[in-house]
C-alpha positions in Angstrom: 0.0 0.0 0.0 2.8 2.4 0.9 4.7 1.6 -2.3 1.6 2.2 -4.4 1.2 5.7 -2.8 4.8 6.6 -3.3 4.5 5.5 -7.0 1.5 7.7 -7.4 3.2 10.7 -5.9 6.3 10.2 -8.1 4.2 10.0 -11.3 2.2 13.2 -10.3 5.4 15.0 -9.6 6.9 14.0 -13.0 3.7 15.2 -14.8 3.7 18.6 -12.8 7.4 19.1 -13.7 6.9 18.3 -17.3 3.9 20.7 -17.7 6.0 23.5 -15.8 8.9 22.9 -18.3 6.6 23.1 -21.3 5.0 26.4 -20.0 8.3 27.8 -19.3 9.8 26.9 -22.6 6.8 27.8 -24.8 5.4 30.9 -23.1 7.7 32.3 -20.4 10.9 32.2 -22.3 9.6 33.6 -25.6 8.1 36.6 -23.6 11.3 37.1 -21.8 13.4 36.9 -25.0 11.0 39.1 -26.9 11.0 41.7 -24.2 14.5 42.6 -25.1 14.3 41.9 -28.8 14.0 44.6 -31.5 13.0 44.1 -35.1 14.1 46.3 -38.0 11.0 47.1 -40.0 11.2 45.8 -43.6 10.3 48.2 -46.6 6.7 47.3 -47.6 6.0 50.2 -49.8 9.2 50.8 -51.7 9.7 54.2 -50.4 13.2 53.7 -49.0 14.5 52.8 -52.5 12.1 55.2 -54.3 11.2 52.2 -56.5 7.4 52.7 -55.8 5.0 50.1 -54.4 6.5 46.6 -54.4 3.8 44.4 -52.7 0.1 43.9 -52.0 -1.5 44.2 -48.5 -1.7 40.5 -48.3 1.9 40.0 -49.1 2.9 42.7 -46.6 0.8 40.9 -44.0 2.6 37.6 -44.7 5.9 39.4 -44.6 5.2 41.1 -41.2 4.0 37.9 -39.7 7.5 36.5 -40.1 8.7 39.1 -37.6 5.7 38.7 -35.2 4.3 42.1 -36.5 0.7 42.9 -37.3 -0.4 44.5 -40.5 -3.3 47.0 -40.2 -5.1 48.6 -43.2 -5.2 52.1 -41.7 -5.8 54.4 -44.7 -7.3 53.9 -48.2 -6.2 56.0 -51.3 -8.3 55.9 -54.5 -5.9 56.1 -57.5 -5.4 54.9 -61.0 -1.7 55.2 -60.8 -1.0 51.9 -58.9 -2.8 48.5 -58.9 -5.5 48.1 -56.3 -4.4 46.5 -52.9 -0.9 47.8 -53.4 0.8 49.1 -50.2 1.6 52.8 -50.9 2.9 53.9 -47.4 3.6 52.6 -43.9 3.9 53.7 -40.4 6.4 53.1 -38.6 8.7 53.8 -41.6 11.0 51.1 -43.0 14.3 50.8 -41.0 12.7 51.7 -37.6 13.4 49.5 -34.7 10.1 48.0 -33.1 9.2 45.3 -30.6 7.4 42.1 -31.7 3.7 42.4 -31.7 3.8 46.0 -33.0 1.0 47.1 -35.3 2.3 48.4 -38.6 -0.3 50.8 -40.2 -0.5 50.6 -44.0 -2.0 52.9 -46.7 -3.5 50.7 -49.4 -4.4 51.7 -53.0 -7.9 51.1 -54.0 -9.5 51.1 -57.5 -10.4 54.6 -58.5 -14.1 55.4 -58.0 -16.1 57.0 -60.9 -19.0 59.4 -60.4 -21.7 60.5 -62.8 -21.9 64.2 -63.6 -25.1 65.6 -62.6 -27.2 68.0 -64.6 -26.2 71.6 -63.6 -27.6 73.7 -66.5 -30.5 75.7 -65.2 -29.3 75.5 -61.6 -28.1 78.4 -59.6 -24.4 78.6 -59.2 -24.6 78.0 -55.4 -26.7 74.9 -56.0 -24.4 73.6 -58.7 -21.4 74.1 -56.5 -23.0 72.1 -53.6 -24.0 69.3 -56.0 -20.3 69.1 -57.4 -18.8 68.9 -53.9 -21.3 66.4 -52.7 -20.2 63.8 -55.2 -16.5 64.4 -54.9 -15.9 66.6 -57.9 -14.7 70.3 -58.0 -15.2 73.3 -60.2 -11.9 74.1 -62.0 -13.2 76.7 -64.4 -15.9 79.4 -64.1 -16.8 81.6 -67.1 -19.4 84.4 -66.7 -21.1 86.2 -69.7 -24.2 88.1 -70.4 -27.3 86.2 -71.5 -30.6 87.7 -72.2 -32.5 84.4 -71.8 -30.7 83.0 -68.6 -31.1 84.9 -65.2 -28.2 86.2 -63.2 -26.0 83.5 -61.6 -27.7 80.6 -63.3 -25.6 77.9 -65.1 -25.8 78.3 -68.9 -23.6 75.4 -69.9 -21.4 72.7 -68.4 -18.5 70.6 -69.5 -18.6 67.6 -69.3 -22.3 67.3 -69.9 -24.5 65.5 -67.5 -24.4 61.7 -67.5 -20.7 61.5 -68.2 -18.4 59.5 -65.9 -15.5 61.2 -64.2 -12.9 60.0 -61.7 -13.5 61.3 -58.3 -11.7 64.6 -57.6 -11.9 65.6 -61.3 -12.8 69.2 -62.3 -15.9 70.5 -64.1 -16.3 73.6 -66.2 -19.2 76.0 -65.9 -20.7 78.9 -67.8 -22.7 81.2 -65.7 -25.0 84.1 -66.7 -24.4 87.6 -65.7 -28.0 88.3 -66.7 -29.0 91.0 -69.2 -26.3 93.2 -70.5 -26.6 96.9 -69.7 -28.4 99.0 -72.4 -29.9 95.9 -73.9 -33.6 95.9 -74.8 -35.0 93.0 -76.9 -38.5 93.4 -78.3 -40.6 90.4 -77.4 -43.1 88.6 -79.7 -46.6 89.8 -78.7 -48.8 88.8 -81.7 -51.6 86.5 -80.5 -51.6 87.4 -76.8 -53.8 89.7 -75.0 -53.0 93.4 -74.1 -52.5 92.5 -70.4 -50.1 89.7 -71.4 -48.3 91.9 -73.8 -47.7 94.5 -71.1 -46.1 92.0 -68.8 -43.9 90.8 -71.6 -42.7 94.2 -72.3 -42.1 95.0 -68.6 -39.8 92.1 -68.4 -37.7 93.6 -71.2 -37.7 97.1 -69.6 -40.2 98.3 -72.3 -43.7 99.7 -72.4 -46.8 99.9 -74.6 -47.0 103.0 -76.9 -49.9 104.0 -79.0 -52.8 101.5 -79.3 -54.9 101.2 -82.5 -57.6 98.7 -83.4 -58.6 96.4 -86.3 -61.8 94.4 -86.7 -61.3 90.7 -86.4 -64.2 88.4 -85.8 -62.1 85.5 -85.2 -59.9 86.8 -82.4 -60.9 87.5 -78.8 -61.2 91.2 -78.2 -57.9 93.0 -77.2 -55.8 90.4 -78.9 -52.5 91.8 -80.3 -52.6 91.7 -84.1 -49.5 93.8 -85.0 -46.6 95.4 -83.1 -44.7 98.4 -84.4 -41.2 96.9 -83.9 -40.5 93.3 -85.0 -39.8 90.8 -82.3 -36.2 89.9 -81.6 -35.1 93.5 -82.5 -32.4 94.8 -80.0 -32.9 98.5 -79.0 -30.1 100.7 -77.5 -32.8 102.6 -75.5 -36.2 101.7 -74.2 -38.7 102.8 -76.9 -42.4 102.5 -76.6 -44.0 99.8 -78.7 -47.2 100.5 -80.6 -49.8 97.7 -80.8 -52.7 97.0 -82.9 -55.5 95.2 -81.0 -58.5 93.3 -82.3 -62.3 94.1 -81.9 -65.4 92.3 -83.0 -67.7 95.0 -84.1 -68.1 98.8 -83.8 -70.3 98.6 -80.7 -67.7 96.5 -78.9 -65.0 98.9 -79.8 -67.0 101.9 -78.6 -67.7 100.2 -75.3 -64.0 99.4 -74.9 -62.8 102.9 -75.8 -65.5 104.4 -73.3 -64.3 102.1 -70.6 
């Protein structure tokens, strides 16, 4: 009985010592050795030799694991200059001394994103700028010119046109209206509209109604413009009154209108 007990104690002691040795050899010693060990960081991006990117993120990860280092994709750069997933930069820099287990932060190239150019013609300049910035483009050229048809600070034209695809960060050219040029009065077409409407159209151009005459026309609503003294599209250097000829149905109708 005593011999059996001694045997069991001996076996337990041997197992305990064996486990302790394994823990010391596999865990304690590596930690002790690593605590004083320094690793020279390899060049993962080719910057030290100025040769340009030399490996992908996965290749850099495998390389760092050889030195007990950890690769982290910290930053992304969209570019068409280098293949996607290529390591462009690293921190700490190549050649630095670091401890095992250190994280190495990498900047990795990604495929360049393309964006669709929005429709900007007819938008205010401010709205157009906001839309451009929102999708990652910028305005590289702004040309302003007078335009009688397009209000002040409204986009007249754009290049590239809407629907085109551009790389993110590309520039867009815009032409913006300065509005009506000074001393510019264009006669509108008023034939076929009412007198009230003709007055509104003339006011928009800075003009006014001159003399009014009448002609009988049974097929037109009374006070419809039949003729105008200056042809539509004519550009005047100063605001002249525009004489109009209006329709009436019969003499009684005309007398009533003149009386009113």
